N, C-alpha and C positions, 0 to 999 in steps of 0.2 A: 419659844417657837410655837407652843400650843396656842398661845394668845394670838399670834399672827395668823395661824390657820383658822381659828375661830372668827377673827375679824374679817378675814378674806371670805369665809363662807357666808357670813352675815351680809357682807357687801354684795356678793353675787346674788344671794336670795332677794335682797331688796331691789336690785336692778331688774330682775326678771319678773317681779310681781305684777300681775295684770292691773291696769288702771280701769276701774269700773266707772262708767258714766253715771251721773246721778239719775236715779229712777223717778224721784219726785213722788208726790201724792196729790190727792184731790182729783177734781174732774172739771173739765170745761169742754162741752160738746160743740161749741161754736167754731166757726172758721174751717180750717182744713182737716179737722179731726180732733180726736181726744187729746187734750193738753194736760200735763201734770205740772206741778209747781214745787219749787224748793225755796228756801229762805234767800232773800236778796240782801244786799249790803245795807248796813245801818246808815250809810250816807243818805239814803232815801228818807230814813226817819229824821235825820238832821234837817234836810231840806224841807220836809213836811212840817217839822216843829217850827222852823223859821216862818213858814207860810201862816201857821196858826198864830204865832206871836205877832206877825204883821197885822192880822185881823184885830188882835187886842190893842195894838198901837194905832189902829186905824190908818195905817200907812199904805195907801193904795199903790204908790209907786213900787214899794217893796213887794207887795203881793204880785203885781203884774210882772216884776222882774224874775219871779220864781215860776212863771207860767210861760207856755209857748204863746205866740201871737194868735194862734188858731185855737186857743183854749175852748173846750166845750164843757159846759156844766149842766148836768141833768138834775134839776132840783126835785125834791120830794113831792112837790105839788104838781108835777107834770110839766112845768115850764122848763125851757132849755135856753141857756145863755150861750151865745156863739161869738167868739172873738174877744180880744182884750179891750176893744173900745166899748162894747156893750157891757162887759164885766165891770169896767171902770165906772160907768154910769150907774149900774145897779149897786155897786159897793157904796158909792157916795150916798145914795138914798138909804141903803141898809144901815150904814153907820149913823146917819142923821136921825132916822126914825126909830131905830131899835137899840142903839148904844150897846152892841153885843160884847160879851166877854166869854171867850172860849177857854175851857180847861180840858186839855187832852189827858185821857186816863189809860189809853193803851194804843199800841200800833204794831203792825207786823208787815215788814216789807217782804214781797215775794216776787219770784221770777219764773216765767214759763220755761220749761226744760227744752221744748222743741223750738218755740218761736223767739225766745229770749226777751219777751216783753217784761218790763219791770213795773210793778204795782205796789201800792201800800193800802192796807185796810186799817182804819183807825177810828177810835171812838172818843168822843168828847162831850162834855156837858156844856151847853151854850145858854148863858143867862142873858136875857134881853130885858131892857127897861124902856117902855114906850114913853111918849111925851106926857102921858097922864101919871107916870110913875109906876104903872103896873109892871110887876116883875113876872117873867115867865122863864121856866127852865125847860130846855129841850134836850133829849138824848139824841145826839147826831152821830151817825156812822157814815164814814166816807170811804169809798173805794176809788183810788186815783191811779191813773196810768202816768208813767213818766216817759218822756222822750228826750234823750240827750240831757238828762239831769233836770228837766223842768216838767212841771205838772202840765199834762196835755188834755186829759179827759177825766172828769170828776163825776161820780155818781153819788148823790146825797140821799140818805135815808134818815128821816126824822121820826121820833116817837116821843110822846109825852110820858114823863115818869109816872108811876102809880102814886096815888095820894098817900100821904103819910098815915101811919096807923093811928087809929082813934086813941085819944088820951082818956084814961079812966078817971 
């Protein structure tokens, strides 16, 4: 009988426990006010990983299938790509002239607490080889917004890695 009373007490206590809304962390002052963020689903990480792999496979159709038709990409050099048609043309040139290979080394999907926007921030090393055989490594960070499971807005930040330490 004591076990039944204890079980009943636990049941009542768990039913009346207040549900706390996620508070989030971070800061975004744009839009309608201060936004906080929580971790989003790793489904976004999987979609983003497929997008990166499609770059390595030079599969333009796959890349575009993971993006909205109105994709906007703000490149690190200040140029902006608008729409899937322009992105397709730019990808074709990029693959032909640079032969890139992307290696993702971290990713964090996140979601706005108030507005529900889903984003991912990810870092990757990008090795390019131009037609002269010159190899270049770029550290690339991407912040990407998702709309209905597709990449919609991408912000690209590039940095050259520091030179290797001198050999004695």
